[in-house]
C-alpha positions as CSV (number, residue, x, y, z in Angstrom):
1,M,-4.2,36.7,-49.5
2,T,-7.9,36.0,-50.3
3,A,-10.6,37.3,-48.0
4,A,-12.7,34.7,-46.2
5,P,-16.0,34.0,-47.9
6,T,-19.0,36.0,-46.8
7,R,-21.5,33.6,-45.3
8,V,-25.2,34.2,-46.1
9,L,-28.2,32.3,-44.7
10,F,-31.7,32.7,-46.0
11,I,-34.6,31.9,-43.7
12,C,-38.3,31.2,-44.1
13,L,-40.8,29.0,-42.2
14,G,-40.4,25.5,-43.6
15,N,-37.4,25.9,-45.9
16,I,-39.1,24.5,-49.0
17,C,-40.3,27.6,-50.9
18,R,-38.9,31.1,-50.2
19,S,-35.5,30.5,-48.6
20,P,-34.4,27.7,-50.9
21,A,-35.5,30.0,-53.8
22,A,-33.5,32.8,-52.4
23,E,-30.5,30.5,-52.0
24,G,-30.9,29.3,-55.6
25,V,-31.3,32.9,-57.0
26,F,-28.2,34.1,-55.1
27,L,-26.1,31.1,-56.2
28,H,-27.3,31.8,-59.8
29,L,-26.1,35.4,-59.5
30,L,-22.8,34.4,-58.0
31,E,-22.2,31.9,-60.8
32,R,-23.1,34.5,-63.4
33,E,-20.6,36.9,-61.9
34,G,-17.9,34.3,-61.2
35,L,-18.1,35.0,-57.5
36,Q,-18.8,31.5,-56.1
37,E,-15.6,31.4,-54.1
38,A,-16.3,34.7,-52.4
39,F,-19.5,33.5,-50.7
40,E,-20.9,30.6,-48.7
41,V,-24.7,30.3,-49.1
42,D,-27.3,28.2,-47.4
43,S,-31.0,28.3,-46.4
44,A,-33.0,27.0,-43.4
45,G,-36.4,27.2,-41.9
46,T,-37.5,28.3,-38.4
47,G,-39.7,25.1,-38.4
48,G,-38.6,21.6,-38.8
49,W,-41.5,19.9,-40.6
50,H,-39.8,19.5,-43.9
51,V,-36.2,18.6,-42.8
52,G,-34.5,16.6,-45.6
53,N,-37.0,17.4,-48.3
54,P,-36.1,19.2,-51.5
55,A,-37.8,22.5,-52.4
56,D,-41.5,22.4,-53.2
57,P,-41.9,21.1,-56.7
58,R,-43.9,24.2,-57.7
59,M,-41.0,26.4,-56.7
60,R,-38.5,24.2,-58.4
61,S,-40.5,24.4,-61.6
62,A,-41.0,28.2,-61.4
63,A,-37.2,28.6,-60.8
64,S,-36.3,26.2,-63.5
65,R,-38.2,28.2,-66.1
66,R,-35.8,31.0,-65.2
67,G,-32.7,28.8,-65.5
68,I,-32.3,28.7,-61.7
69,H,-31.5,25.5,-59.9
70,L,-32.6,24.9,-56.3
71,P,-30.1,22.4,-54.9
72,S,-30.8,22.5,-51.2
73,R,-32.6,20.1,-48.8
74,A,-34.7,21.6,-46.0
75,R,-33.0,22.0,-42.6
76,Q,-34.0,23.8,-39.5
77,L,-32.3,26.9,-38.2
78,E,-30.0,26.1,-35.3
79,P,-28.3,28.3,-32.7
80,A,-24.8,27.7,-34.2
81,D,-26.0,29.4,-37.4
82,L,-26.3,32.7,-35.5
83,S,-22.5,32.9,-35.2
84,R,-21.5,30.7,-38.2
85,F,-23.1,33.1,-40.8
86,D,-22.3,36.8,-41.4
87,H,-25.7,37.6,-42.7
88,I,-29.1,36.0,-41.9
89,L,-31.9,37.2,-44.1
90,A,-35.5,36.5,-43.2
91,M,-38.4,36.4,-45.6
92,D,-41.0,37.9,-43.3
93,A,-41.6,39.5,-39.9
94,D,-42.7,36.3,-38.2
95,N,-39.4,34.5,-39.1
96,L,-37.4,37.6,-38.3
97,S,-39.0,37.6,-34.8
98,A,-38.2,33.9,-34.4
99,I,-34.5,34.5,-35.4
100,H,-34.2,37.4,-33.0
101,A,-35.8,35.3,-30.2
102,M,-33.2,32.6,-30.8
103,A,-30.5,35.3,-30.8
104,R,-31.6,36.5,-27.4
105,R,-30.9,33.0,-26.0
106,H,-27.7,32.2,-27.9
107,P,-24.5,34.0,-29.0
108,A,-25.1,35.8,-32.3
109,S,-22.6,37.7,-34.4
110,A,-24.6,37.6,-37.7
111,R,-26.4,40.6,-39.0
112,I,-30.1,39.6,-38.9
113,A,-32.4,41.5,-41.3
114,P,-35.3,41.3,-43.7
115,I,-34.3,40.4,-47.2
116,T,-36.6,43.0,-48.6
117,E,-34.4,45.8,-47.3
118,H,-32.2,45.0,-50.3
119,C,-34.9,45.4,-53.0
120,R,-34.1,48.1,-55.5
121,R,-37.0,48.0,-58.0
122,L,-39.9,46.4,-56.1
123,R,-41.4,47.6,-52.9
124,A,-42.4,45.0,-50.3
125,S,-42.0,44.6,-46.6
126,E,-42.1,40.8,-46.8
127,V,-41.7,38.0,-49.3
128,P,-45.2,36.3,-49.2
129,D,-45.4,32.6,-48.6
130,P,-46.7,31.0,-51.9
131,Y,-47.3,27.6,-50.3
132,Y,-51.1,27.7,-50.1
133,G,-51.7,30.0,-53.1
134,G,-51.8,29.4,-56.9
135,P,-48.9,29.1,-59.3
136,D,-48.6,32.9,-59.8
137,G,-47.4,33.2,-56.3
138,F,-44.2,31.3,-57.0
139,D,-43.4,33.7,-59.8
140,Q,-44.1,36.7,-57.7
141,V,-41.8,35.4,-55.0
142,L,-39.1,34.8,-57.6
143,D,-39.5,38.4,-58.9
144,L,-39.1,39.8,-55.4
145,L,-36.1,37.5,-54.6
146,E,-34.3,38.3,-57.9
147,D,-34.6,42.0,-57.0
148,A,-33.6,41.5,-53.4
149,C,-30.7,39.2,-54.2
150,E,-29.3,41.5,-56.8
151,G,-29.4,44.4,-54.2
152,L,-27.9,42.1,-51.6
153,L,-25.1,41.1,-53.8
154,E,-24.3,44.8,-54.6
155,D,-24.4,45.6,-50.9
156,L,-22.2,42.7,-49.9
157,L,-19.7,43.4,-52.6
158,E,-19.5,47.0,-51.5
159,Q,-18.8,45.9,-47.9
160,R,-16.1,43.5,-49.1
161,R,-14.5,46.4,-51.1
162,Q,-14.5,48.6,-48.0
163,L,-12.9,45.9,-45.9
164,A,-10.2,45.1,-48.5
């Protein structure tokens, strides 16, 4: 019998830069390792300004240079996500607070945490929002997300082994 997929949701503010990049990086890692069936991956924003839009073209371009595809369309975090996903990973403290505020009003079974707690090589308390900065910001975000997502995958695989 196969274990149910581990469900992972990445969260940022508008769901057009950081969280779709995290989703794309994580999906890229899963494909590389042949683990697509073991995980369900999505991203969302705490705000709804960009619902339905693809990721920011600057982020798509930066990710594409690394061979990473960003397939998602922006959507807003909804209360059902708090129990639908096993892990909800926030890009920064403001979004983490918004998720926790929603969790105080709605049932939540997901583990809610900052994505940077999974970084192995780089040290950061948050993934900075590159939206208003220059092109280097998108590459810096991807550097952080690649590190964090690699650590996240290691941690989640260890959890799955312990439950098996």
